[in-house]
N, C-alpha and C positions, 0 to 999 in steps of 0.2 A: 363581639365574637368571641368566645373561651379561651382561654388561650389553653396552648397544645400541651400534651406529654411527651416532651421529644425525648424526652431521657429513657420514660418509658418504654414506649412504643417502637424508639429505636432498637430497646433488647431486641424487642422481640421482629423486627427485620434483620436484624444480625441474624439474626439464632440460623431463620427461613432461609439465609445466604449460605451458614455453617452448611444446614443439616441439607440445602440442596446438595451442595458440594459433596457429601463426604456418603450420600445415596446418589450420587449423577450414574454411578457403574448400573445401576438395577433400572436408567430407563431407558428403551428407546435410543439412538440416536436421531434418526431421522424421525424426527414429528410423524407420525400416525393421522390427523389431523385430516380433512379433506376439508375440500373447499367452502367456506362461510360457517363451519363446524363450529369456529369459538366465537362466532360475531351474532348465531342463533344461539347462544347463550351467556349473552349482553343483552340489557334491557332495551329496548330502542328508545328511551325517553332519559334524561339524565336527573338523576334525583333533586326530588325540590326541597331538601332539606338538606343538608349534613352533619358526617355523627357525632360534630360540637353542639348541634340545633335539635338535639331527640332525632335524627333522622339516625343511617345508619352505623355502626359502630366495627373497629380497625378490627373484631373478631372474623365478623362476618366480610370484612375486605380481603385478607387475608385466606379467610377459608377459599378466598371466591381466588386468587392470586394461583395455592394451590391448584383448587376445583377444574378451573378453567386455562389460564394463564401459563402456565408448568406443562403439561399435558399438549399444550399448541402449541411448542416450542419445538426448534433442533439447535439438539444438546453440544454448541462450541466446544465446551471446555468437558468433554467427554473425553476420555480415555483413546476411542477407537473413532471418535472422528478424527478423517484421513481425506474433505473430499479441501474441493478447489486449494486456498493458502491456510496457515491459522489465520484465528485473530486469538489469539492466547493471553488470557489475563493471569493473573500475582495474589497474593493475599496482600503482598502492598500497594500493590499498585489500587487491589480494587478501596482497601486503607486510605489511600492518596482523594482516586473518586467520590471517594466521601465529605473528604476533607474541605477538599474543592465547592460541593454540594455546598456542606452547612458552611462555607465562610459568605457562596457567595458574592464573589467580588465577581466583577466585571473589569478585565483589563484591559481596556483599548488605548488607554498612556498610558504614561506613565507616572501621571499627575492619581488617576484614578488608582492605584495603588504599586505603588513603587516595587514590594515586594517581590509582584507577580510579572514586574517587567526584571527588575534582575535577578530573580531567580531562571528564570527563564535564560534570561544569556549567560548566564554564567554551567547551567544543566550543558546546552545544545555547546558549549565547549567542551564540557569533559568530553560529549560524546561523538562533537571530530578529532578529540584525542585520541581517546575509542577502541574508533573507527582508521585511525591510523591517514590524519585525512590530510592535505599538505591547508598545512597554515594559512592560505588567501581565505580559506572560509571560515576562518576563527575572526572571532569579534574585538582582540587585538583586548579585551578588558570590560573587565564586568562594571557593567553600569555609566562605563567614561563612553560620552557623546562623539568621541572617537564615531561615537553614532554616527547618526544619522545621517547628518551635513558629509561623510568624507566618503571619499573612497572603495576602501574597507568594506570588508565581507560577514559573512554569520552566518546564523541559522534563528527557526521558528520551525515554531511552531504551528501547522496545519492540522487540519482532518483527514487528510487521507491524501494520498499520489495524487489522485484525483485532481484536486487543489490544486495542489505543488503544480502538475503541467499545463496546467491553465493558467497559474496564480507567471511560470516561465515563460511563455507561448506568447500575452499579456506585457512581458515587458521587454521579451524578443522583437513586437511588433513595434513597440515603443521607440525603444532603440535603433531598429531600422529604419520609423519616420526619423529620428534626428541626425542622423543620416545622412537624410536624402536632405534636411533646412539647411547641415550647417555647410552641407558640398553648394546649394543655392549661393548661400550667404559668400562663399569664396569668388561665385562667377563662373562656378562647374555643370556642365550640363545635368540635370536633375537625373539622377538616376531613378528606374521604375517604381513604380508604387505600389503595383500589383501585384502582395507577398503570399508566398511560397513555405509549407514547412513539409517535414521529412523524418517520416521514420518504416521498420521494419514489419514485413506483414507479418509480423508474426507478436510485435507490439501491444501495449494494452488498450481495448477499446475506449479506454480516457483519452489517452491522446486525438481521435475522431472528434470527438466526443468536448472536447476543449475546442478544435477548430471551429465544431458547427458553433460554439456559445464564442468565442470570438470572432464569426463574423467571415469566419474563411473556407467555413464550408459549407453549403444548403442542410444538406438528408446526407447519412455515410456513406453513399456511397458514391457521394461529389466529391470526383478529382480534378477539380480544374487548379485546384489549386495544394492538392491532397493531395501526397508523392506516399505512397509503401511501397519502399524495397526489397526484390524478394533476400530470401536465403539462403544458404548454404543445408551442407548437406545434418548438416550440429545445431540447426536451428541461428544459426548469427545471422547479421544483417552483411551484405554486401560490401565494403568501400569503396573496390572502382564501379558498383553497380552506380553507387551513392554519389560521390563525380561525377558521373557521366549525366548523374540525372540535375546535379547542380547546376555544368552546366550549357546543358544543355538549356536551365529554366534560363540560368542568366544573357543565352545570345534569344534568345525569344523576345527577349524584352522584358523577364518578369526577377524580381528581387528574392534570393533567398533568403529568410529570415531567423528559421529556425530550423532545427534535427537535436532529435531525442535517440539516443542511441540507450540501452534497455539490459541489465543486469535480473537476469533469472523471469525469464518467460513464463503465458500463464501456462501454454501448451505443456514442453518440455522443462522450465528452469533452461534453455538455450541463455551464453551470453555473446553480448555484441565486445568486438572488441574494440574500446574505447579510445587508444593511439590512437586504428587505422585511420576508427573515423575520425576524427582532433583530421588528423591527414589531411583524409578525404573534405573536411570543411575548407583548411585553410585552399582548394585544388581549388575547387570550386565557388570560392570567393567569386563575388563579378564587382560594381564600383558602390553596389550597397555593403559590403566588406564582407569580413566574416561570419556566417549569420551564429545565432543561440545555437549552442550545444549543449541539452540538456543528458543527465543520464536519472534514468529510471533505474535503482535499486528497490524497489518496493519489498518486495517476500528476499531477495542474496544478499540485501545491503548489510543486513546485522548477522552476519555471517561475519563480515570484515572483523566483526572483535576478537575474531582466532587471526592472528598472523600470517601463521598458511593460507588463508584464505584469500586474503589480498592481493593479490597477484593478479582479480581481475579486476583491481583497481585503475591496472596499469592505464596511464592515461589521464587517467581525474583532473590534473590538477592543469588541464589543456580544458577544462568545461569550464560554462558560465554557472550550471549549479549544478547539485546536487542534490536526491533526495531515496530516505527506506520508509522504510513501516515500521516503528516499535510495538505496535499496536498486533502486527501479525507474526515474529519473534523474538523480541527481546520481550516476555513477561509483560507489558504494558499491552493494558487493558484497551478495546479501540475505548474514540479513534486520538489515538496518538500520530502524524508522519510529522519526521524532522527531515526537515528540507534547507541547505545552504545554497548559499550565494557569492561567487566572489566579489562580487559589487555588489553591496548594497542602493549605489544610488539608482545604478540604472532602475532595479526593483520600489523603489522610493517614488522614483519619475515618475511612470509609469503608475502607482497606482493611490500617489495621495490627493486625497481633497482638504480642504479646509477650513470649514463655515465655521462664524465669526465664535460661536458659539463653542465650537473645539481649542479656540486658541487658548495658550494659558502660557505665563513665564518661561514656566521649565522648557516644553516643548521649545518654545520661543528665541533658547540661549544653545540649540544646539549641544547643551549637554544630557541629553536624552534620549533613549529608545524610545519608538512611539510604534509597538508592533503595528499595528491600524494598516500604517502604513504598506505590510507588509504582506499582507495576505486584503480575496476580493470582499470581505464583511469587515462593517467597523469593530465589533462587536466582539468577543476574545472570553475565554472557558481559560480557569488557571490548567489549565493541563500539565504546566509543567511539575506539580507537586508531584503527581505518582509515574513519574519520569527519576524524578526526586530518589522516589522512594524506592521507589528499585535502583537504580545505582548504586545507592548507599544500603541498602541490609543483603546485594547477592556483592556489591565491589567484581570489580575483573576479572576477576577467576572465575567467580558461579558461575560470569555471565556469559563465559568461555567452556565450557563446563558443560555446561545445560545443549548451547548452539554444533556444543563436538559430540554429545549424547547422539544426539538424534542427529547426526548427518552418519554413524556407525550402526546406529540401527537403518536407517535407510540402504546401508551397503551389508546390514542381515540377510532383508528383504535382497536386494537382488540379487545375492549368492542363491536366494533360498527358489528367486525364478530360472535360475541361469539351472538351479539341479533337474530342476524338471521339468524333462524333454516337453509337457504339454503345453506351455508358459514360452513368448522373448520377452527381452526389451526391446522397448521400442523405440532407446535412446541411452544412454548412457547415466547412472542415476547424477542428479545435479543438486546435491549439499542434499538436504531432505528430501527429495522430493524422486521415487521410482515410476516407473513409467511401461505400465506390462501392456500386453493380452491375453491371448488364448490362441493356439498357433490353427489356421485353421477352421478359427471359424466364425470369418469376416467380421463386419460391421454388425449387421444384424446379431448376431450369434452376442459376440463383447457386448452389445448393451444392451442384452439381455438376462445376462450377466450380474452386470454393477445393478439392471430391475430387480435385482433375487435378492442380492446379497443386499441393498440399501432398505430392500421392502424385511428384509432378515431384523430389521434395528439392532448388528448386533456389528455392525460398520456401518460406518460414510461413503465410501467411495465417489466425485466426479469423473468425467473424463474432457477428454477434447483430441481436430485434428491435426492430424500430423504436417510438418506446415510441407508445403507440394514436394520438396528435396530432398525430403527423408527417405533414405533408401530404402526403410520400410514401409513405407507407403505405394500400396498400387493392388490390387486384388492379383497381379499373375505371384504374387505370393501366399495368394490363398487369404490378405490382411486386411484390406484397405487401408483407410485412414482413421479409423480410432483407433486410438488410445485411452485408457484405462491410467486415471493418476494416482495413486496414496503419496498423500503428501503427512509428513510425520511432523511436527508441532506444535499440539497438546499438551498443556505442561505436564498432563498428571502421566503422559505414556513414558510405560516402562516397557520394556520388553517382552515382555508376557503377553502384554495386547498385541502387539506388529504379531506375533508368532499365531496367537491365537486366532487374527484376523487372515493370516494366510492360512493357518488352517481352514477356516471358515471359505475361501476364496480355490481351494483345494476338494474343495468337498462338494461347491455347486456346480465348481466346473466339470467335474465329474456326472454330476447330474444331466449337466444339459450336455453335455459331451454325448452322454446316455442315450439321451432322450426323454427321459424321468424330469 
């Protein structure tokens, strides 16, 4: 095999990336590709000969990136990307990702690359401090293996918050089983073994998916052991209904094992009252003990780097686990979820399998952390590099300024909505998320407005259904259940982009109302 000119071709790829970001504003935010369009431009058979043996060269490969791939992308880093929640990237994070790929580390064990593990321990402790998380979520020392064998907590980087909720649910199920066995050993009547899990009806769909994977639900509509608790007018879970559901399941011979509280629901950015949820868990605990409390702050958690937004974390000291996505709103490109546990032993006991080929002296000593026991897969990427680069480059002050500016821009948008009588807010702004709609246009009219805006290429919005208890839901107000969402979070978004987006929204709304 011929040697590859990594330096030369690497420079060309870096230049392509840099040019892409320089020119991104000239591209339509939402890809205009039609189904099958990208695939139709690609050969149906792989090349027999590669670039290193008289086949296609890098001129052709990179040309196809520009000709086929880039037009087929929806540009998540575009400053007018306001859909879903952000997945922002930054220069330091990109370079960290590149370095991780270049080093080619597989960090499943401490032994397979000590720096990969110990950097992650340190960076996760940094992150816990930046967010003001309780001491119990910290490791207690970099590389110290008070580690894998103690009851201490700590953090680990997962790919997504969906992985985190599944991992937490599996740990919760294991802990509940252990309590049952301990009770049997003491001669007590065995608690019931049919486990139940709880979240609000506004919690992310990953909660139900985790229940399906963990064997607690057969399909998304299975409610035999999955409880979706109703929410109040602000979209937060009703703690009294949660406690009532817990008590009812205990009385029916079931074992409540897992409760998920949400900070920043997808629809409206609503916040559950974590302290009240924790009290409900105490009040509804049965013979199997208090259920595991997981706090999912996938979107909103990043805002806790700013002290003024930390009140949303009140009660998190009573949680068993907490997660948020730096890849959503903390300048660290996808994928990067920060998952913290108060008791690492509960997690490791649930996830650890040690075949002979993984045994080694360092792991057996208990002096190190083996992160393969903190997650579903065995293998691990060197994700902490990009997070380390981001924190060192921007510093705490830079991260806070980034969050605060997006919150300011959201407040600006909310003010513009209030000033224009054709529109109404459908929820109070939640950090950098603004939910609104055209008055009297109904669901169909607002969806048509969104379709026109997205087709223009000038911006990208998404929609959601309002919570059932929302005062803005219902045809009696001429509104319906649909709300349009404008989520600010792209790294390069500035006030000019927000104002330009609002001007486009006003223009298309006027045309819609006029029937043109």
